C-alpha beads as a LAMMPS data file, in Angstrom:
LAMMPS data file: protein, C-alpha beads

166 atoms
165 bonds

1 atom types
1 bond types

-500.0 500.0 xlo xhi
-500.0 500.0 ylo yhi
-500.0 500.0 zlo zhi

Masses

1 110.0

Atoms # bond

1 1 1 0.000 0.000 0.000
2 1 1 1.333 3.399 -0.966
3 1 1 0.173 5.176 2.188
4 1 1 3.252 4.183 4.160
5 1 1 4.939 7.302 5.515
6 1 1 1.930 9.588 5.038
7 1 1 2.233 12.464 7.548
8 1 1 -0.473 12.767 10.154
9 1 1 -2.624 15.884 9.804
10 1 1 -3.653 16.915 13.295
11 1 1 -6.252 19.406 14.465
12 1 1 -3.692 22.077 15.329
13 1 1 -2.333 22.015 11.781
14 1 1 -5.851 22.220 10.361
15 1 1 -6.605 25.175 12.642
16 1 1 -3.407 26.955 11.550
17 1 1 -4.223 26.358 7.877
18 1 1 -7.761 27.599 8.420
19 1 1 -6.488 30.802 10.039
20 1 1 -3.910 31.425 7.299
21 1 1 -6.416 30.696 4.526
22 1 1 -8.864 33.135 6.105
23 1 1 -6.224 35.852 6.434
24 1 1 -5.101 35.347 2.828
25 1 1 -8.691 35.033 1.487
26 1 1 -7.631 32.194 -0.814
27 1 1 -9.636 30.997 -3.802
28 1 1 -9.412 27.364 -4.893
29 1 1 -10.032 25.517 -8.144
30 1 1 -10.485 21.764 -8.015
31 1 1 -9.858 20.476 -11.539
32 1 1 -11.270 16.958 -11.752
33 1 1 -11.354 14.416 -14.541
34 1 1 -14.632 12.822 -15.604
35 1 1 -13.296 9.270 -16.160
36 1 1 -14.058 6.587 -13.524
37 1 1 -17.046 8.329 -11.965
38 1 1 -17.185 6.414 -8.669
39 1 1 -13.500 7.043 -7.925
40 1 1 -13.766 10.674 -9.007
41 1 1 -16.810 11.244 -6.803
42 1 1 -14.734 10.010 -3.861
43 1 1 -11.736 12.190 -4.723
44 1 1 -13.901 15.293 -5.113
45 1 1 -15.728 14.543 -1.857
46 1 1 -12.376 14.186 -0.064
47 1 1 -11.251 17.540 -1.420
48 1 1 -14.487 19.192 -0.329
49 1 1 -14.164 17.563 3.121
50 1 1 -10.718 19.078 3.539
51 1 1 -11.757 22.575 2.485
52 1 1 -14.844 22.367 4.727
53 1 1 -12.591 21.439 7.686
54 1 1 -10.423 24.513 7.129
55 1 1 -13.416 26.770 6.363
56 1 1 -12.331 27.631 2.808
57 1 1 -15.554 28.437 1.021
58 1 1 -14.307 29.893 -2.265
59 1 1 -13.915 26.505 -3.981
60 1 1 -14.864 25.973 -7.619
61 1 1 -14.968 22.495 -9.156
62 1 1 -14.011 22.434 -12.840
63 1 1 -14.447 19.191 -14.763
64 1 1 -11.850 18.036 -17.285
65 1 1 -12.684 15.507 -19.995
66 1 1 -9.889 13.205 -18.794
67 1 1 -6.592 13.129 -16.937
68 1 1 -4.625 14.098 -20.050
69 1 1 -6.493 17.430 -20.101
70 1 1 -5.833 18.235 -16.427
71 1 1 -2.668 20.294 -17.088
72 1 1 -4.132 22.656 -19.673
73 1 1 -7.233 23.332 -17.582
74 1 1 -5.118 23.659 -14.423
75 1 1 -2.934 26.170 -16.271
76 1 1 -5.900 28.392 -17.000
77 1 1 -7.261 27.927 -13.468
78 1 1 -3.869 28.943 -12.018
79 1 1 -4.258 32.328 -13.688
80 1 1 -7.526 32.966 -11.842
81 1 1 -7.275 31.049 -8.550
82 1 1 -4.752 31.083 -5.681
83 1 1 -4.692 27.303 -5.276
84 1 1 -5.331 24.486 -7.768
85 1 1 -6.042 20.857 -6.922
86 1 1 -5.823 18.390 -9.814
87 1 1 -7.760 15.145 -9.386
88 1 1 -7.843 12.249 -11.804
89 1 1 -7.392 8.534 -12.184
90 1 1 -5.681 6.459 -14.844
91 1 1 -6.015 2.689 -14.665
92 1 1 -3.500 0.489 -16.479
93 1 1 -4.838 -1.328 -19.497
94 1 1 -3.282 -3.620 -22.034
95 1 1 -1.535 -0.929 -24.084
96 1 1 1.156 1.719 -23.435
97 1 1 -1.578 4.407 -23.364
98 1 1 -1.442 4.331 -19.553
99 1 1 2.237 5.313 -19.514
100 1 1 1.751 8.184 -21.957
101 1 1 -1.229 9.675 -20.146
102 1 1 0.366 9.357 -16.695
103 1 1 3.631 10.876 -17.867
104 1 1 2.016 13.747 -19.772
105 1 1 -0.367 14.621 -16.937
106 1 1 2.359 14.474 -14.284
107 1 1 4.839 16.528 -16.267
108 1 1 2.168 18.997 -17.334
109 1 1 0.944 19.595 -13.789
110 1 1 4.518 20.119 -12.616
111 1 1 5.024 22.678 -15.374
112 1 1 1.838 24.498 -14.356
113 1 1 2.987 24.789 -10.740
114 1 1 6.514 25.888 -11.589
115 1 1 5.521 28.139 -14.477
116 1 1 2.785 30.016 -12.641
117 1 1 3.999 29.801 -9.044
118 1 1 0.518 28.605 -8.101
119 1 1 0.467 25.541 -5.857
120 1 1 -1.024 22.524 -7.619
121 1 1 -2.158 19.641 -5.453
122 1 1 -1.336 16.370 -7.184
123 1 1 -4.309 14.051 -6.833
124 1 1 -3.739 11.918 -9.932
125 1 1 -4.160 8.248 -9.119
126 1 1 -2.105 5.962 -11.356
127 1 1 -3.285 2.470 -10.560
128 1 1 -2.887 -1.031 -11.907
129 1 1 -6.565 -1.838 -11.418
130 1 1 -9.861 -0.378 -10.270
131 1 1 -9.550 -1.916 -6.788
132 1 1 -6.373 0.099 -6.157
133 1 1 -8.141 3.273 -7.285
134 1 1 -11.141 2.650 -5.046
135 1 1 -8.799 1.967 -2.121
136 1 1 -7.307 5.463 -2.553
137 1 1 -10.489 7.372 -3.384
138 1 1 -11.643 8.238 0.137
139 1 1 -14.811 6.198 -0.230
140 1 1 -16.353 4.254 2.614
141 1 1 -13.952 1.384 3.223
142 1 1 -11.059 3.029 1.348
143 1 1 -7.663 2.939 3.065
144 1 1 -6.606 6.353 1.771
145 1 1 -8.201 9.678 0.854
146 1 1 -6.062 11.169 -1.911
147 1 1 -8.544 13.986 -2.638
148 1 1 -8.195 15.181 0.953
149 1 1 -4.395 14.745 0.869
150 1 1 -3.902 16.608 -2.433
151 1 1 -6.060 19.470 -1.178
152 1 1 -4.103 19.646 2.064
153 1 1 -0.796 19.700 0.167
154 1 1 -1.914 22.494 -2.149
155 1 1 -3.249 24.705 0.641
156 1 1 -0.235 24.065 2.868
157 1 1 2.048 25.014 -0.038
158 1 1 0.074 28.230 -0.627
159 1 1 0.428 29.175 3.035
160 1 1 4.181 28.462 2.985
161 1 1 4.646 30.468 -0.232
162 1 1 2.820 33.427 1.320
163 1 1 5.055 33.207 4.390
164 1 1 8.165 33.190 2.180
165 1 1 6.943 36.252 0.299
166 1 1 6.191 38.307 3.401

Bonds

1 1 1 2
2 1 2 3
3 1 3 4
4 1 4 5
5 1 5 6
6 1 6 7
7 1 7 8
8 1 8 9
9 1 9 10
10 1 10 11
11 1 11 12
12 1 12 13
13 1 13 14
14 1 14 15
15 1 15 16
16 1 16 17
17 1 17 18
18 1 18 19
19 1 19 20
20 1 20 21
21 1 21 22
22 1 22 23
23 1 23 24
24 1 24 25
25 1 25 26
26 1 26 27
27 1 27 28
28 1 28 29
29 1 29 30
30 1 30 31
31 1 31 32
32 1 32 33
33 1 33 34
34 1 34 35
35 1 35 36
36 1 36 37
37 1 37 38
38 1 38 39
39 1 39 40
40 1 40 41
41 1 41 42
42 1 42 43
43 1 43 44
44 1 44 45
45 1 45 46
46 1 46 47
47 1 47 48
48 1 48 49
49 1 49 50
50 1 50 51
51 1 51 52
52 1 52 53
53 1 53 54
54 1 54 55
55 1 55 56
56 1 56 57
57 1 57 58
58 1 58 59
59 1 59 60
60 1 60 61
61 1 61 62
62 1 62 63
63 1 63 64
64 1 64 65
65 1 65 66
66 1 66 67
67 1 67 68
68 1 68 69
69 1 69 70
70 1 70 71
71 1 71 72
72 1 72 73
73 1 73 74
74 1 74 75
75 1 75 76
76 1 76 77
77 1 77 78
78 1 78 79
79 1 79 80
80 1 80 81
81 1 81 82
82 1 82 83
83 1 83 84
84 1 84 85
85 1 85 86
86 1 86 87
87 1 87 88
88 1 88 89
89 1 89 90
90 1 90 91
91 1 91 92
92 1 92 93
93 1 93 94
94 1 94 95
95 1 95 96
96 1 96 97
97 1 97 98
98 1 98 99
99 1 99 100
100 1 100 101
101 1 101 102
102 1 102 103
103 1 103 104
104 1 104 105
105 1 105 106
106 1 106 107
107 1 107 108
108 1 108 109
109 1 109 110
110 1 110 111
111 1 111 112
112 1 112 113
113 1 113 114
114 1 114 115
115 1 115 116
116 1 116 117
117 1 117 118
118 1 118 119
119 1 119 120
120 1 120 121
121 1 121 122
122 1 122 123
123 1 123 124
124 1 124 125
125 1 125 126
126 1 126 127
127 1 127 128
128 1 128 129
129 1 129 130
130 1 130 131
131 1 131 132
132 1 132 133
133 1 133 134
134 1 134 135
135 1 135 136
136 1 136 137
137 1 137 138
138 1 138 139
139 1 139 140
140 1 140 141
141 1 141 142
142 1 142 143
143 1 143 144
144 1 144 145
145 1 145 146
146 1 146 147
147 1 147 148
148 1 148 149
149 1 149 150
150 1 150 151
151 1 151 152
152 1 152 153
153 1 153 154
154 1 154 155
155 1 155 156
156 1 156 157
157 1 157 158
158 1 158 159
159 1 159 160
160 1 160 161
161 1 161 162
162 1 162 163
163 1 163 164
164 1 164 165
165 1 165 166
């Protein structure tokens, strides 16, 4: 299981993020793929759960056709929003398509973050099968909640960037 080593997010950290997000009046775009609806519903719900916990209310969900399109939509969102969370899932099939989509989406999202300076939470699941995706989707019975984690990472990065700039 990939969750080994995941840092614990305690209530004091959530409170500090909530305070910083309020002070900075941050706006958030959650860019989410449409493929694999059940998994995506879980990832989006996890993201919303995180932003609810830190009282960030300016959250807009933008749907992408697929994971390959996440970077271009995230790039446009990064021009309008303070924080971007990219959510998607690619499940390995019998062709090299999986490798191309995963590589392009990962590299593209990295370029968006570095090119714009806008934090991009990386919530792209790259799984061998649907069971692995469901186990990471934050659904009832899932072992991990990657939508929550990607949202936390993006907001925490935004808060750290603001501290570095002050």
